[in-house]
C-alpha positions, 0 to 999 in steps of 0.5 A, a space after each residue: 500500500 503506497 501513499 503520496 502526499 501533496 502540499 497545497 492551498 487549493 485557493 481555489 481548486 482548479 484543473 491544474 490541481 486535478 492534473 497534479 493529483 492524476 500525475 502523482 498517481 501515475 508517477 508513484 502508483 500510489 493507492 492513496 493521495 493525501 492533501 496537506 492543505 492550508 486552512 482559512 489563511 494562506 502563505 501570501 498573507 491573505 484569507 483564503 477566497 473560500 472557507 476550508 470546508 468548501 476547498 476540502 470538498 473540492 479536493 475530494 471531488 478533484 481526486 484526493 482521498 484525505 485532506 489534512 489541515 496545515 496548522 496556521 503558524 506554518 500556513 501563513 509563514 514565509 517559504 522556509 517555515 511553510 515548508 518545514 511545517 508541511 514536510 514535518 507534518 507529513 513525516 510525523 504522520 508516519 504513513 507517507 511514502 512520497 511527496 509530490 510537488 509541482 515544478 517548472 523544472 523537469 530535473 529533480 536532481 537540479 532541485 536537490 543540488 540547490 537544496 543541498 547547497 543552500 543547507 551547506 552554505 546557509 550561514 554564508 548565504 544569509 550574511 551575504 543576503 543581508 548585506 545586499 538587503 542593506 543596499 535596498 533589495 528585497 529579501 528574495 531579490 538579494 538572495 537571488 543576486 547572492 546565489 547568482 554570484 556564487 552558484 557555478 552552474 547558470 542553469 541552476 540560477 534560472 531554476 531559482 527564478 521560478 516561484 514553484 521551484 523555490 517552494 519545491 527546493 524548500 520541501 527538499 531542504 526540509 526532507 534533508 533536515 528531517 532526515 525523512 525517508 519520504 521520497 520526493 517527486 516533481 510534476 512538471 507544471 502545465 499551467 500559467 505562471 503561479 502568479 499569472 493574472 491571465 485566464 487561458 483555456 483549460 488551465 489557469 493560475 489560482 491568482 487569475 481565478 481569484 481576481 475573476 471571482 472578486 469581480 463578481 463573475 463565476 461563469 468564466 471559471 467553469 472551463 478552468 475547474 473540473 466539471 465535478 466542482 461546478 455545482 458546489 462552486 455555483 451553490 456557494 457563490 455569493 452565499 459564503 464566498 468569495 472572501 477577500 483581503 479588504 473584508 478584514 480591514 476593520 479587524 486589522 485597524 482594531 488589532 493595530 490600535 489595540 496591540 500594546 507593542 507591535 514589535 512583539 508580533 512576528 515579522 514586525 521590526 521597529 522600523 516597520 512599526 513606525 512605517 505602519 503608523 506613518 502610513 495608517 489612515 482610518 479610511 485605508 483598506 487592508 490592501 491600500 495599507 499594504 500598498 502604502 507600506 511597500 518599499 523597494 526592499 519589502 515585498 507585497 507578500 511580506 507586508 501582507 503576512 506581517 499585517 495578518 500576523 498583527 490581526 491574528 495575534 501571531 507573536 514572535 514568542 508563539 512562532 518560536 514555540 511553534 518552531 519547537 514542533 517544526 511548525 506542526 504541533 498537531 494535526 486535524 483531518 478536514 475530510 476523507 473518502 470512506 474508501 480511505 478510512 483505513 488510512 485514518 486508522 493507520 495514522 492514529 497508530 503511527 502518528 507522533 503528534 496529537 490529533 485535534 477535531 474542529 480545532 479542539 482537543 480530542 483524546 490526545 493530551 496537549 502540552 501548555 504550548 500546544 494549547 496556546 497555539 491551538 487557541 490562537 488558531 481557534 480565534 483566527 478561525 472564528 474571525 474568518 467565520 465572523 467575516 463570512 457571517 457579516 458579509 453574506 449573513 451565513 453561519 459557517 459550522 465546523 464539520 468534517 467532510 466525508 464522501 
């Protein structure tokens, strides 16, 4: 019995994701595919466009057998913490044979070569990157410039320029750091660039799909998502999605003004705190504040994550506690197919971390730190549901999806 895993956000699920699942089965001959999916907040520092319950249904209809939630502290972190959280969760489940990820690079050995280089020279790379950041470059650009100068192979530099390659390399680094027996495989991407805003026939990026949804359109998407999802998307559209960043503007303002010390929030330096208060105006939306705070050396995603951390009270202290668990202090099953129920029994027997249900403690005892992290996640989940309630006059209930 072989089990493959995919780390994902499915924000939202589309044809490219269905293709990835099918190719994963073809490459690995896996009997089951597990999706490790972000919950109601995602890595670029925004709320998910759809509630995790809808996205779980979509994942199961799209070919996954089991969906497990990636804990909040990993889900809305930068690439290294996102990757270590997801990969360590897979490692701790004790049932995963393969990790499949999408990549623009067809040669996984090149990705492994870069991952090994980044681990071996981590301290030197960080020092060099910080020096280049002091010249005004953003962190990603500074790192790219440093590696361009120190990597001998020009083809490896090209690999680093693609966003999905970056995340894939972080997964490979995490596997090496954890000394995990999980075998990595990559599926060549056939869709638009990860951040492309263009809607093309059959397969489009999640970014382009989100933008269309936020323009109050849904019909143009039906050729870009599996037919099995048409009914569920149509049924929920304008009833509990789309959710957008600006829906959280009031919550963000309240959090900024009520926080005693913003520098205790993860990612917030004294300079960034000063910039927030310099740019903050009562009529600015969440996105407008991001744009106002943007500088040459601060990316949109970095600012958005920082502001999200303020809103969700993700402090530096809590992040350090999460890191003691490699960013995966517990796990929650969001949904599964009945045909894969045996897999849940295997996980319960072999997992080395506690399982929670509806973000509440079950039979497995939690440490004090785990309880604190779970409490923060519960609050974040409630804020998301409150926004949906206020926007659509809909009450979202926590429930496990079973097909």
